[in-house]
N, C-alpha and C positions, 0 to 999 in steps of 0.2 A: 746296425743302423744308427747313425749318429745325427742328432738333432742340432739345429743351429744354436750358437751362443747368442746371448742377449745383444751384444754389439753387432753381430751379424744380422739379427732380426731388425735392429734399428736402422741399419744400412738399407735393407730392403724397404722398410716402412717409409723411409725418407725419399725413396724413389717413386712412391705412390702419392698422387695428388688427392687432396681431400676437397670435395666440392659441397658446400652447404646448400640446403634447400633444392636439391635436384634428385629426382625429377619433380618433386613437389615440396612444399614447405614442411620443414621438420625432419626431412631425410638427409642424412650425412652419406654421401656417395663417395666410394673409394674408386678412383679412376686409375686403372691399371695401364692406360695408354702411355703414361709417363715412364712406367717401368719398362715397358715394351720398347720405348724410344731411347732407353739408356743402356747402351751396349755393355757396360761393365756390370750393371745390376742384373741384366737379363742373363748374361753369361755366368755370373756368380749363381744365380738361382738354378739354372739348368745344370751346372756342375754339381751343386748340392743335391738335387733331385736324382740325378744319374748315379751318383755315389750311394745315395740313400737306398735306391732300389736295385743297384747292380746285382745283388745276390739274392733277390726275392723270388727267383725262378718263376717269373711272370710269362704268360703266353701271349697276352695282348694288353694294350692300354686303350681304354675307352674315354672319349671326350664327350662332354655335353655341349650341345649347340648353344651359344656360338663361341663365347670366350674360352670355354674348355677345350675347343678344337685347338686353339693356339698353343696352349701349354702341353696338351697331350701329344700332339703331333710333333713338337720339337723334342719332347722326351722320348718319344718312339725312335726318332733319328738317333738320339744319343745311346739308347739301349738296344738298338737294332731289333726292334719289335714292331709288329703290325699295329696299325691304328684302326679303331672302330668308332664310327660316329654314332651318337644318339641325337636324333633330329627332331625338329618340330613337325607337326602333322603334314603329310602329303609331300614330303621332300625326298623320300627314298623311293627308288624306282621299282623295287622288287617286293616280294612278300615280306610283311613285317609283323612283329608283335607290337602292341601299343599298351600304354599305361596312362591312365588319367590321374590327375592330382588336383587338389583344391588350391585355388588362389584366394586372395583377399575378397574379390568379387567374381565368383564363378569357378570355372574349371579350366584346365589346360590339358595337353596331352603331348606325350613324346613317344617316338618309335625307334625300333632297331630292326635291322634285317634279321629274318629268321635264321639265315645261314651265316651270320656275322662272324662266328668263330670257327668256320670251316668244318663243322662236324666234330671238332675236338672235344671229346668227353671230359667233363670236369675241368675245362680250361681255366687257368688261374688269370683273373682279371684285376687290373688296377683301374679304378674310376677316377677321372680327373676333371675338375672344374676350377674356375678362378676363385669362386666365393660360395660359401654356404651361409644361408640366412636362417629361414625357418625350416629348411630341410625338405620341402615338398618335392622339388625337382630331383634332388639327389636320392631321395628314397624311391621315387618312381623309377629312376635310372637303375638303382640297385634291383629292384623287382623285375625290371626288363631283362637284366643280365641273368637273373635266376630263371626266368621263362625260357631262356635259350638252352638251359642246362649247364651253363658255366657257373663258376664260383668267383664272386667278387671278394678278393682277399683283403682289399684295402681301398679306401676312398681318400683322395689327396686334394686338398684345397690350398691355394695360396692364402686366402683370407677366411677366417671364421668370425662371424659376427656373433660373439658368444652370448649376448643378451637375448638373442632370438632363438637359442637353444637347438638349432638344427643339427649341429654335430652331436649333441647328446642323444637326440632321437635316432640318428643314424647308427651310433655306436651300439645300439641294441641289436643290430644286425651284422655289422662288419666293423673292422678296425678303421679308425679315422686318424689321418695325419693332417694337421693344419699348421702351416708354416708361420702365419701371423694371426694374432687375434686382436680384434678391436672391440 
């Protein structure tokens, strides 16, 4: 598994727009829509991820709603693996497991179908999202995967907001690969 060189990371960083004071004053928002709109940068990212994970012996790729769906589903197509969504409450039509997690003001919840991994015992799962900040959603997603009886072998993020320590928290449970750090 080969990580990106500094100049390759810089190339991807330059494809992501930085928006100050969004959604509120003091927040630096990393807008991935510009990367998604840059066919060369997006192709480069997907080629890197598919090579990085091609020999990982994965069974499924899980994406967290909503931006994680984008990267996870494209990676599934490259790796020829099934995609499993982790969704916000009341979006999945069949029996689900759920996990609650803390937000700055209150709680939120995510869900996964109980049969998401088709009964495959100890299925090897890659968890994908666009960004990890405090790690609340990612850790809840990890716990959901565990509830199904599957094994989250790694969590992959395009962006790690390292000052918020979410990746560090998640590394206590599974391997974490972040392509870019801000």
